[in-house]
N, C-alpha and C positions, 0 to 999 in steps of 0.2 A: 551551486553548492553540492558537493558529493557527500553522501551520508550513508552509513550502514546502521540499520536498526535490528536488534535481536528481538525476535517475536516471542510472545508468551501465549501458550494455550493453543497453538496451531501446528499443523503438520510441517509447514515451512519453518525454517529456523532463523532466517535473516531476510531482510529486505534492503536492497541496494537502491538508493535514490539519487537522482540528480535533478535539482530544482534551481531554476534561474529566474529572478524577477517575478516570483510567484507563479511560474509556469512549470509544470512537470515536463522535464526533458527526457528522462529515461527512468525506468523502474525494472528491477530484476529480483525475483523471489528465489531463494535457495530452498529446494525441496518443495513439498506440497504437491498439488495436482497440476502438473506441468502444463497441460494444454489450457486449462482454465486460467491459470495465472499468466501465461503468455498472452492470452486474449485480453485479460484485464489490463495488463501492461500496455498493450497496443492501443486499447480504447482510451486510456487516460493520457497517453503521450500528447503533449500540446495543450492539455486542459489547464485551466486556472486551478490552483490548489484549493481554493474555497469551494469550487464546483465539485471537485473530487470528494472532499469531506462531506459536502451536503448530500451527495448521492450514495456514498459507501459507509459512512459512519453508522455503527450499530448493527450492521449485517451480521447475522449469526450463522454458524455452521452446525447443523444438526442440533444436538442438545448442548453444545458448547455455548459459552457466554460471549464468544468472539469468533472471528473468522480471519482469513488472510486479508480481505479487503478492509475489515475493521482495524486490523493491526497496521495496515498501511496508513490509516487515518491517525492512529496513535503516533506513528513515526513522524507524520507531518506536523502534528501538534508539538512533539518533542523538538522539532526543528524550529519551532517558533511561529507556526501558522495556526 
């Protein structure tokens, strides 16, 4: 399932996701810290959604209450996971 999520409170503006059978197939962040977000995208490719959520949910960026990895988890929840 392909999905685009509009982030809130982060430097990135959107997250493009492709999830099939509970497995992350592809993730792309629009904006944000390009190198770090490419790294996160590569690391979670092929992972179970529940494992991604367990590892990344609640991560904060500086004094912000969220982060790009946390927003990814919001997107996954919005997708029904």
